[in-house]
C-alpha positions in Angstrom: -62.8 -33.2 7.1 -62.3 -36.7 7.5 -59.1 -38.0 9.2 -56.8 -39.8 6.5 -57.3 -43.2 8.6 -60.7 -43.3 6.6 -58.9 -44.2 3.2 -57.6 -47.2 2.4 -53.7 -47.6 2.7 -50.8 -50.0 2.1 -49.7 -51.3 5.5 -46.1 -52.1 6.0 -46.9 -55.8 6.3 -48.7 -56.3 3.2 -47.5 -59.4 1.3 -46.7 -57.2 -1.7 -48.2 -55.2 -4.5 -51.4 -56.6 -5.8 -50.5 -56.4 -9.5 -46.7 -56.9 -9.6 -45.0 -54.4 -12.1 -41.4 -53.3 -12.6 -42.1 -50.3 -14.6 -43.7 -47.1 -13.5 -46.4 -44.7 -14.5 -46.6 -40.9 -14.7 -49.8 -39.1 -14.7 -49.8 -35.4 -16.1 -52.2 -33.3 -14.4 -53.5 -33.4 -10.8 -57.6 -32.8 -11.6 -60.0 -35.1 -10.3 -59.1 -37.5 -13.3 -55.3 -37.6 -12.4 -56.0 -37.9 -8.7 -58.3 -40.8 -9.0 -56.1 -42.7 -11.6 -53.1 -42.1 -9.3 -55.0 -43.7 -6.4 -56.2 -46.6 -8.0 -52.8 -47.4 -9.4 -51.2 -46.7 -5.9 -53.8 -49.1 -4.3 -52.7 -51.9 -6.7 -49.0 -51.4 -5.9 -47.9 -49.7 -9.0 -45.4 -47.0 -8.7 -47.0 -43.7 -9.6 -46.1 -40.0 -9.8 -48.2 -37.1 -10.8 -46.9 -34.1 -12.3 -49.0 -30.9 -12.0 -48.1 -27.7 -13.9 -50.0 -25.4 -11.2 -49.5 -24.5 -7.6 -52.4 -26.5 -6.2 -54.2 -29.9 -7.1 -57.8 -30.0 -7.8 -57.7 -28.9 -11.8 -61.2 -27.0 -12.3 -62.4 -27.9 -8.9 -61.4 -24.8 -7.4 -62.8 -23.5 -3.9 -62.5 -19.6 -2.8 -61.8 -20.9 0.6 -58.5 -22.4 -0.5 -57.3 -19.6 -2.3 -54.2 -17.4 -1.3 -54.7 -14.5 -4.2 -55.2 -11.2 -2.7 -58.4 -10.7 -4.9 -60.1 -13.7 -3.5 -59.5 -13.0 -0.1 -60.5 -9.4 -0.1 -63.8 -10.7 -2.0 -64.0 -13.5 0.9 -63.6 -11.4 3.8 -66.0 -9.0 2.8 -68.7 -11.5 1.5 -72.0 -12.1 3.2 -72.1 -15.6 2.0 -71.8 -18.4 4.8 -71.6 -21.3 2.3 -68.8 -22.5 0.4 -68.2 -20.5 -2.9 -66.8 -22.4 -6.0 -64.9 -21.1 -8.7 -65.3 -24.2 -10.8 -68.0 -26.9 -10.7 -70.4 -26.2 -8.1 -73.4 -28.7 -8.9 -73.4 -32.3 -8.3 -75.1 -33.8 -11.4 -76.8 -37.2 -10.3 -76.8 -38.2 -6.6 -75.6 -41.6 -7.7 -73.0 -40.4 -10.2 -69.5 -40.9 -9.5 -69.0 -37.6 -7.7 -72.4 -37.8 -5.8 -71.1 -41.3 -4.6 -68.1 -39.7 -3.4 -70.1 -37.1 -1.6 -72.5 -39.8 -0.1 -69.6 -42.0 1.2 -68.4 -39.0 3.4 -72.0 -38.5 4.6 -71.6 -35.0 3.5 -74.6 -32.7 3.8 -76.2 -31.7 0.3 -79.0 -29.7 -0.9 -81.4 -31.0 -3.6 -81.7 -28.0 -5.9 -85.0 -29.4 -7.4 -86.6 -29.6 -3.8 -85.3 -26.2 -2.6 -85.6 -23.9 -5.4 -86.9 -23.7 -9.0 -85.5 -22.0 -12.3 -86.6 -18.7 -13.7 -86.6 -18.0 -17.2 -85.8 -14.6 -19.2 -88.0 -13.6 -22.1 -88.6 -10.0 -23.4 -86.2 -8.8 -20.7 -88.4 -10.3 -17.9 -87.6 -13.0 -15.5 -90.6 -15.3 -14.5 -91.1 -18.8 -13.2 -92.1 -21.7 -15.5 -95.8 -21.2 -14.5 -95.5 -17.4 -15.4 -94.7 -18.2 -18.9 -97.0 -21.2 -19.2 -98.8 -20.0 -22.0 -96.2 -18.7 -24.0 -95.5 -20.7 -27.3 -91.8 -19.7 -27.4 -91.1 -20.7 -23.7 -92.9 -24.2 -24.3 -90.8 -24.6 -27.6 -87.6 -24.3 -25.8 -88.6 -26.4 -22.9 -90.1 -29.1 -25.1 -86.7 -29.3 -27.0 -84.3 -29.2 -23.9 -86.6 -31.9 -22.2 -86.2 -34.3 -25.2 -82.8 -33.3 -26.2 -81.5 -36.9 -25.6 -83.8 -38.2 -28.3 -82.6 -35.5 -30.8 -81.4 -37.3 -34.0 -79.9 -34.5 -36.0 -76.2 -34.4 -36.2 -76.5 -30.4 -36.8 -76.0 -27.8 -34.2 -78.2 -27.6 -31.0 -79.6 -24.1 -32.7 -80.6 -25.8 -35.9 -82.1 -28.9 -34.3 -84.2 -26.8 -31.8 -85.4 -24.3 -34.5 -87.1 -22.0 -32.2 -88.0 -18.3 -32.7 -85.3 -15.4 -32.6 -87.1 -14.4 -29.5 -86.3 -17.5 -27.7 -82.8 -17.8 -28.7 -81.0 -16.5 -25.8 -83.2 -18.9 -23.5 -82.2 -22.0 -25.8 -78.6 -20.8 -25.9 -78.5 -20.9 -22.2 -80.1 -24.0 -21.3 -78.6 -26.1 -24.3 -75.5 -24.2 -25.2 -74.0 -22.6 -22.3 -74.8 -25.5 -19.9 -72.6 -27.7 -22.2 -69.8 -25.3 -22.5 -70.4 -23.1 -25.4 -73.4 -21.5 -27.7 -76.0 -23.5 -29.4 -74.7 -22.9 -32.6 -71.4 -24.2 -32.0 -72.6 -27.8 -30.2 -73.5 -30.9 -31.9 -77.2 -31.9 -31.0 -76.5 -35.6 -31.6 -73.3 -35.3 -29.6 -75.3 -34.1 -26.6 -78.1 -36.5 -27.1 -76.0 -39.4 -27.2 -74.0 -38.2 -24.0 -77.3 -37.7 -22.3 -78.7 -41.1 -23.3 -75.6 -42.7 -22.1 -76.1 -41.7 -18.6 -77.0 -44.3 -15.9 -77.3 -42.2 -12.8 -80.5 -40.1 -11.6 -81.3 -36.6 -12.7 -80.9 -35.0 -9.2 -78.8 -31.8 -9.3 -77.3 -31.2 -5.6 -75.0 -28.6 -3.9 -72.6 -29.2 -1.0 -74.1 -27.5 2.1 -71.0 -26.9 4.0 -68.0 -28.3 2.4 -65.9 -26.8 -0.2 -65.3 -29.3 -3.3 -61.7 -28.9 -3.2 -61.5 -30.0 0.3 -63.5 -33.0 -0.3 -61.6 -33.9 -3.5 -58.1 -33.7 -1.7 -59.6 -35.3 1.3 -60.9 -38.3 -0.9 -57.2 -38.6 -2.4 -55.2 -37.9 0.4 -52.8 -40.5 -0.1 -52.0 -39.3 -3.5 -50.9 -35.8 -2.3 -47.3 -37.2 -1.4 -47.0 -38.2 -5.0 -47.6 -34.9 -6.7 -45.2 -32.6 -7.9 -46.5 -29.2 -8.2 -45.1 -26.5 -10.5 -44.1 -29.2 -12.9 -45.4 -28.0 -16.3 -44.9 -30.8 -18.7 -43.7 -29.5 -22.3 -42.6 -32.4 -24.4 -43.2 -35.8 -24.6 -41.0 -38.4 -26.2 -42.6 -41.7 -26.3 -40.3 -43.2 -29.2 -38.0 -45.4 -27.2 -38.3 -48.0 -24.5 -38.9 -45.3 -21.8 -41.0 -42.5 -22.2 -39.3 -39.3 -21.5 -41.2 -36.2 -20.2 -39.1 -32.7 -20.4 -40.8 -29.9 -18.1 -40.4 -26.2 -18.2 -37.3 -26.1 -16.4 -35.6 -28.7 -18.7 -35.8 -31.5 -16.0 -36.6 -34.8 -17.6 -38.8 -37.7 -16.1 -39.0 -41.1 -17.4 -41.9 -43.8 -17.2 -42.8 -47.0 -18.8 -46.9 -45.9 -19.2 -48.1 -42.6 -19.2 -51.6 -41.1 -18.6 -52.3 -37.5 -20.1 -55.0 -35.9 -18.0 -54.6 -32.3 -18.9 -57.6 -30.2 -20.2 -58.5 -30.5 -23.8 -57.5 -26.9 -24.4 -54.0 -27.9 -23.3 -53.8 -30.5 -25.9 -55.4 -28.6 -28.6 -53.2 -25.6 -28.1 -49.9 -27.5 -28.7 -48.7 -26.7 -25.1 -47.4 -29.9 -24.9 -45.6 -31.7 -28.1 -45.4 -35.3 -28.7 -42.5 -37.2 -30.6 -43.9 -39.1 -32.5 -47.1 -37.1 -33.1 -50.3 -38.5 -31.7 -51.9 -41.2 -33.5 -54.1 -40.1 -36.2 -57.2 -41.7 -34.6 -56.5 -39.6 -31.5 -55.5 -36.4 -33.4 -58.7 -36.6 -35.5 -61.0 -37.2 -32.7 -59.2 -34.1 -30.8 -60.2 -31.8 -33.5 -63.9 -32.5 -33.1 -64.2 -31.3 -29.7 -64.0 -27.8 -28.3 -63.4 -26.2 -25.3 -64.2 -22.4 -25.2 -63.7 -19.4 -22.9 -65.3 -19.4 -19.5 -65.9 -17.0 -16.8 -67.3 -17.4 -13.4 -68.4 -14.2 -11.4 -69.6 -14.1 -7.8 -71.5 -10.8 -6.8 -72.9 -9.9 -3.3 -75.9 -8.0 -2.9 -77.5 -6.3 -0.1 -81.0 -7.6 -0.9 -82.3 -10.6 -2.8 -84.1 -8.9 -5.5 -84.5 -12.2 -7.8 -86.5 -14.3 -5.4 -85.6 -16.6 -2.6 -87.2 -19.4 -4.3 -85.3 -19.2 -7.4 -82.4 -21.6 -8.3 -81.3 -21.0 -11.7 -82.0 -18.0 -13.9 -81.7 -19.0 -17.6 -81.8 -16.7 -20.8 -79.6 -13.7 -20.3 -77.7 -12.3 -23.4 -74.8 -11.2 -21.3 -75.1 -14.0 -18.6 -76.7 -16.9 -19.8 -76.8 -18.6 -16.5 -77.5 -16.8 -13.1 -77.3 -19.1 -10.2 -79.0 -18.5 -6.6 -76.2 -20.3 -4.9 -77.3 -19.6 -1.6 -80.8 -21.3 -1.9 -81.4 -24.2 0.5 -78.1 -23.9 2.1 -77.6 -20.5 3.7 -79.6 -17.7 5.7 -78.0 -15.2 3.1 -79.8 -15.4 -0.1 -77.9 -12.5 -1.5 -75.0 -14.0 -3.4 -75.3 -14.9 -6.9 -72.9 -17.1 -9.0 -72.7 -16.4 -12.8 -71.4 -18.7 -15.5 -70.7 -17.7 -19.1 -69.2 -19.9 -21.6 -68.3 -19.6 -25.2 -68.1 -16.4 -27.5 -69.7 -14.1 -25.0 -67.0 -15.3 -22.4 -64.3 -14.7 -24.9 -65.6 -11.1 -25.3 -65.8 -10.3 -21.9 -62.4 -11.9 -21.2 -60.9 -8.8 -23.3 -62.2 -6.3 -20.8 -61.1 -5.2 -17.5 -63.0 -7.1 -14.2 -64.6 -3.9 -13.4 -66.1 -3.1 -16.9 -67.0 -6.9 -17.1 -69.1 -6.4 -13.8 -70.6 -3.2 -15.0 -71.9 -5.1 -18.1 -73.4 -7.7 -16.1 -74.9 -5.3 -13.7 -76.4 -3.4 -16.9 -78.2 -6.4 -17.9 -79.4 -7.2 -14.5 -80.8 -3.6 -14.3 -82.9 -4.0 -17.4 -84.5 -7.1 -16.1 -85.0 -6.2 -12.5 -85.6 -2.4 -12.7 -82.2 -1.1 -11.9 -82.0 -3.1 -8.7 -78.7 -4.8 -9.7 -76.7 -1.5 -9.4 -78.9 -0.5 -6.7 -78.3 -3.3 -4.4 -74.6 -4.4 -5.4 -72.6 -4.5 -2.3 -69.5 -2.1 -2.2 -66.3 -1.7 -0.1 -67.0 0.6 2.6 -63.6 2.6 2.4 -63.6 3.3 -1.3 -66.9 2.3 -2.7 -65.5 -0.3 -5.2 -68.2 -3.0 -6.1 -67.5 -6.1 -4.2 -67.0 -8.9 -6.9 -65.0 -12.0 -7.8 -64.1 -12.8 -11.3 -62.4 -16.1 -12.2 -61.8 -16.0 -15.8 -60.6 -19.5 -16.7 -59.6 -18.5 -20.2 -56.5 -16.8 -19.0 -55.4 -19.5 -16.4 -52.4 -21.1 -18.1 -53.0 -24.5 -17.4 -56.7 -24.6 -18.0 -57.4 -22.1 -20.8 -61.2 -22.5 -20.8 -64.2 -24.1 -19.5 -65.5 -27.8 -20.1 -65.1 -29.8 -23.4 -68.2 -29.9 -26.0 -68.9 -31.8 -29.1 -68.4 -29.5 -32.4 -71.2 -29.9 -34.9 -70.8 -33.4 -36.6 -69.3 -35.1 -33.7 -70.7 -38.3 -32.0 -70.1 -40.1 -28.9 -67.7 -42.5 -31.0 -65.5 -39.5 -31.3 -64.9 -39.4 -27.4 -64.0 -43.0 -27.4 -61.4 -42.4 -30.2 -60.1 -39.4 -28.2 -59.6 -41.5 -25.3 -58.0 -44.8 -27.0 -54.6 -45.5 -25.8 -51.5 -45.8 -28.0 -49.4 -48.8 -28.2 -50.4 -49.8 -24.6 -47.9 -47.0 -23.5 -49.9 -43.8 -23.9 -53.1 -43.2 -22.3 -55.6 -40.4 -21.8 -58.1 -39.3 -19.2 -60.1 -36.3 -18.2 -63.7 -35.3 -18.7 -63.4 -34.8 -22.5 -62.5 -38.5 -22.8 -65.6 -39.8 -20.7 -68.0 -41.5 -23.2 -70.4 -42.7 -20.4 -72.4 -39.7 -20.5 -70.6 -37.4 -17.9 -68.4 -35.2 -20.0 -67.9 -31.9 -18.9 -68.4 -32.8 -15.4 -66.3 -34.0 -12.2 -68.0 -37.4 -12.5 -67.0 -37.5 -16.0 -63.3 -36.9 -15.1 -63.8 -39.6 -12.3 -65.3 -42.0 -14.7 -62.3 -41.6 -17.1 -59.8 -42.5 -14.3 -61.6 -45.7 -13.9 -61.5 -46.6 -17.5 -57.8 -45.6 -18.2 -56.5 -47.5 -15.1 -58.5 -50.5 -16.3 -56.7 -50.3 -19.5 -53.5 -50.0 -18.0 -54.0 -53.0 -15.3 -55.0 -55.2 -18.4 -52.1 -54.2 -20.3 -49.8 -55.4 -17.5 -51.6 -58.5 -16.6 -52.2 -59.6 -20.3 -49.2 -58.1 -22.1 
């Protein structure tokens, strides 16, 4: 990766902070939003500390290569994949998005998924290309709805707004439900439409050719790493006095004059952190209008690519709404699949053992590809165990789910309300608070950091 000297740093002979401030800022959460917010404040000369509940920074940016868990290492050492395997986000949406610009600034090699591969779609238990389904009216109905989703005016669910036949429901659910964090019947059509319309970047979808996402993120924010206190789970926030007092799970108190809460939406909704006084009604009401459902990522290795070398996504499964040929365009081995399941189906699978979960997935693949899933899955040579990796984000105690999504009836104004600061002391960041079109992505998290630090700086300069 790049040398730390690449990044801006305050020199010892600097005349002083760019923004004089006698107070200090604490950021809760060392995900993309928390890291970027801390970096911006640090660069302005503001005293900042990051409290992270987990054992590593990065949040939902999690790369297999960086994990020390035995299960991950067993899979990694046996896997044929010669490219980075991601346990969280794996696709860059927009080459000129916030995350796309970070990758571009580092001159890192990427693969344009649109140029290197094309999607397949499942109907009637068969996977075909768009050309293969060209004359199918149900297929055309789903694609027409998805391509025009940014113009939908209905404030009902995506399922109701699309109004496609029962035969096409799974395909709709994968492309316009699972992709946005849940099922099509749970997500606001207008909320997603407004989000898509707000985007200003291009529509390219890229993968990193060689570099794990977590490495890139931590290299970009290398100057923030010394400011992070790991294994520091904040349980209570008292913002009633002149100083904001945070109490962690060990009973240790931390104080600050301004606080950025950059934890996943699910943590706030679960009440894992208590606020005294309670959150303002505007924030609390907005919080109730968004969901963050169960999420599972599976990675499977096969002895043969039987789904197609030129295939990128495979949309439309009932058990797995989103199959992804993750090696397409960046590997000599096209035999590894990355599977993402969000929403009610992920919640159901989360109750199974990893082995039983994988067996259900293989059963669906067998029905689509004539038994080739079970036939070509790679197994451990010593005990014949199936080689698989299961990352159940639902069970991660400091994440508890996948990505935020707007519940039926929610609009983009509700995201703005969710993000609104309280009394110029309590601030909110994270992908769920991004109202510029990238909620649910790393770019959305980075966008929120820019917004929240701008709010803090303005409150300091113009108290």
